[in-house]
C-alpha positions in Angstrom: 38.7 -32.5 -8.8 42.0 -32.2 -7.0 42.0 -30.4 -3.7 45.7 -30.3 -2.9 46.4 -26.9 -1.4 49.6 -24.9 -1.1 50.5 -22.7 1.8 49.4 -19.6 -0.1 46.0 -21.2 -0.6 45.5 -21.6 3.1 46.2 -17.9 3.6 43.8 -17.1 0.8 41.1 -19.2 2.4 41.6 -17.5 5.8 41.3 -14.1 4.2 38.2 -15.2 2.3 36.5 -16.5 5.4 38.0 -13.9 7.8 34.6 -12.5 8.8 33.4 -16.0 9.7 36.5 -16.7 11.8 36.3 -13.4 13.6 32.6 -13.9 14.4 33.3 -17.4 15.9 36.2 -16.0 18.0 34.2 -13.1 19.3 31.2 -15.3 20.1 33.3 -17.9 21.9 35.1 -15.3 24.0 31.9 -13.6 25.0 30.2 -16.9 26.0 33.3 -18.0 27.9 33.5 -14.7 29.8 29.8 -14.6 30.6 29.9 -18.3 31.8 33.0 -17.6 33.9 31.7 -14.4 35.6 27.9 -15.1 35.8 27.4 -18.9 35.9 30.3 -20.5 37.7 30.4 -20.0 41.5 33.7 -18.9 43.0 35.7 -21.7 44.7 38.1 -21.0 47.6 41.0 -23.0 48.9 42.2 -23.4 52.5 45.5 -25.0 53.4 47.4 -26.2 56.5 51.1 -27.0 56.7 52.5 -29.9 58.6 56.1 -30.5 59.4 57.6 -34.0 59.7 60.4 -34.0 62.3 62.1 -36.1 64.9 59.9 -38.2 67.1 59.6 -37.0 70.7 61.4 -40.0 72.0 64.5 -39.5 70.0 64.6 -35.7 70.1 67.9 -34.2 71.2 68.2 -30.5 71.6 70.8 -28.9 69.4 71.4 -32.1 67.4 70.6 -32.4 63.7 70.8 -36.0 62.3 70.8 -35.9 58.5 69.8 -39.5 58.3 66.7 -38.8 60.3 65.9 -35.8 58.1 66.2 -38.0 55.0 64.0 -40.6 56.6 61.3 -38.1 57.4 61.4 -36.8 53.9 60.8 -40.3 52.6 58.0 -40.8 55.1 56.1 -37.9 53.6 55.1 -40.1 50.6 53.6 -42.6 53.1 51.8 -39.9 55.1 50.3 -38.6 51.9 48.5 -41.9 51.5 47.7 -42.4 55.2 45.9 -39.1 55.5 43.4 -40.2 52.8 42.6 -43.5 54.3 39.3 -44.4 56.1 41.3 -44.6 59.3 41.6 -40.8 59.3 38.6 -39.7 57.2 36.1 -41.9 59.1 37.3 -40.3 62.3 36.9 -36.8 60.9 33.3 -37.6 59.7 32.4 -39.0 63.1 33.8 -36.0 65.0 32.3 -33.4 62.7 28.8 -34.5 61.5 28.0 -30.8 60.8 30.1 -31.1 57.6 27.5 -33.3 56.1 30.1 -35.3 54.1 31.0 -39.0 53.8 34.5 -40.2 54.1 34.6 -40.9 50.4 33.5 -37.4 49.5 36.1 -36.0 51.9 38.8 -38.1 50.5 38.1 -37.0 46.9 38.4 -33.3 47.9 41.5 -33.3 50.0 44.9 -32.7 48.3 48.3 -33.3 49.9 51.5 -32.0 48.4 55.1 -31.3 49.5 58.1 -29.5 48.1 60.9 -31.7 47.1 63.6 -32.3 49.7 61.6 -30.6 52.5 59.9 -31.9 55.6 56.8 -29.8 55.1 53.5 -31.2 53.9 50.6 -29.0 52.6 47.0 -30.2 53.1 44.5 -28.4 51.0 40.7 -28.4 50.4 38.5 -26.4 48.1 34.9 -25.4 48.8 32.4 -22.7 47.8 32.8 -21.3 51.3 36.2 -20.3 52.6 35.1 -20.7 56.2 34.0 -24.2 55.6 37.2 -25.1 53.7 39.2 -23.9 56.7 37.1 -26.0 59.1 37.5 -29.1 57.0 41.3 -28.8 56.5 42.0 -27.9 60.1 39.9 -30.9 61.3 41.6 -33.3 58.9 45.1 -32.1 60.0 44.2 -32.4 63.7 42.8 -35.9 63.4 45.8 -37.0 61.3 48.2 -35.8 63.9 46.2 -37.6 66.6 45.9 -40.9 64.8 49.4 -41.1 63.4 51.1 -42.5 66.6 48.5 -45.3 66.6 48.9 -46.1 62.9 52.7 -45.8 62.5 53.9 -46.0 66.1 55.7 -42.7 65.6 54.9 -39.2 66.8 56.9 -37.0 64.4 54.3 -34.7 62.8 53.2 -31.4 64.1 51.1 -28.5 62.9 53.2 -25.8 61.4 50.5 -23.4 60.2 46.7 -23.8 60.5 44.2 -22.4 58.0 43.0 -18.9 59.1 39.2 -18.5 58.8 39.6 -14.7 59.2 41.6 -14.4 56.0 39.9 -12.9 52.9 41.5 -14.8 50.0 40.8 -14.5 46.4 38.9 -17.5 44.7 41.1 -20.1 43.1 38.4 -20.8 40.5 37.0 -20.0 38.1 39.8 -18.2 36.2 38.0 -16.0 33.7 41.1 -14.7 32.0 42.4 -18.2 31.5 39.1 -19.4 30.3 38.8 -16.6 27.8 42.3 -17.2 26.5 41.6 -20.9 26.0 38.3 -20.0 24.3 40.2 -17.6 22.0 42.7 -20.2 20.9 40.2 -23.0 20.5 37.8 -20.8 18.6 40.5 -19.7 16.1 41.3 -23.4 15.5 37.6 -24.2 15.0 37.1 -21.2 12.7 40.0 -22.1 10.5 38.8 -25.7 10.5 35.3 -24.7 9.4 36.7 -22.4 6.7 38.8 -25.2 5.3 35.9 -27.6 5.4 33.7 -25.1 3.5 36.4 -24.6 1.0 36.8 -28.3 0.5 33.0 -28.8 0.0 32.8 -25.9 -2.4 33.4 -27.2 -5.9 32.3 -24.1 -7.7 34.6 -22.7 -10.4 34.6 -19.0 -9.9 37.7 -17.6 -11.7 39.9 -18.3 -14.7 42.5 -19.6 -12.2 40.1 -22.2 -10.9 39.4 -23.5 -14.4 43.1 -23.8 -15.3 44.0 -25.3 -11.9 41.3 -27.9 -11.6 40.5 -28.7 -15.3 44.0 -28.1 -16.8 42.7 -26.2 -19.8 43.0 -22.5 -20.8 40.0 -20.2 -20.7 38.8 -19.2 -24.2 36.1 -16.8 -23.2 34.0 -15.8 -20.2 30.3 -15.1 -20.0 29.5 -12.5 -17.4 26.8 -13.2 -14.9 24.2 -10.5 -14.8 22.0 -9.8 -11.9 18.3 -9.0 -12.2 19.0 -5.4 -11.4 21.5 -5.2 -14.2 19.1 -6.7 -16.7 16.3 -4.3 -15.7 18.8 -1.4 -15.9 19.8 -2.4 -19.4 16.1 -2.7 -20.5 15.4 0.7 -19.1 18.4 2.2 -20.9 17.2 0.6 -24.2 13.7 1.9 -23.7 15.0 5.4 -23.1 17.2 5.2 -26.2 14.3 4.1 -28.4 12.1 6.8 -27.0 14.7 9.4 -27.7 15.1 8.1 -31.3 11.3 8.2 -31.8 11.1 11.7 -30.6 14.0 12.7 -32.9 12.3 11.1 -35.9 9.0 13.0 -35.1 10.9 16.2 -34.9 12.6 15.6 -38.3 9.3 14.7 -39.9 7.8 17.9 -38.6 10.6 20.0 -39.9 10.3 18.3 -43.4 6.7 19.2 -43.5 
């Protein structure tokens, strides 16, 4: 039996299974919302900003050397890697045992970014506690600035803005609205996919159109399918009709007598 479908057939299938699709979408959105609001813990992010400028030895007041600025911008890519090395992270772990983290765990959690063509680096860390996140990122930035002259023989990084532990930020994760939107889109795709699968597996001929489409022959006659209720109803009507005829015959017989 051929199962090649035209565009209008897809719309027909969607209309036919619309209740199934809507049920899947509603269930997915509810589960996603409940999981985002009730199960996932809020995650906070703290950040510091570091500026890469001239080294103290070469600093000249009132002078701006474009070559030095370009060099500092290129150095940022190097600093992004240095700040994640054991040379920095081991020092942080040694100075702050209260964090209870290894250097590998700390490295996996720190993120370093920069805006193109700027001398500013942003160091960020996420944690379930905003206060702990600020302590972690401030400690990493401080140790990096201290260790950089030893590692690179330059002293051209300074702290531009430290993380403020008194700040009351909004959590960066989870994002319930985004999660629900993703669940909505994915559930629609799943619902339509299940509908198409059910239609593909259903080889029942239900209408005259199905007979002509799949068998290629015209329909001569149709035998209606009767439900048990219809059969019982027909039997009751026949019984009532026979009873009425019997009563009518008895009445006529009485009148003849």
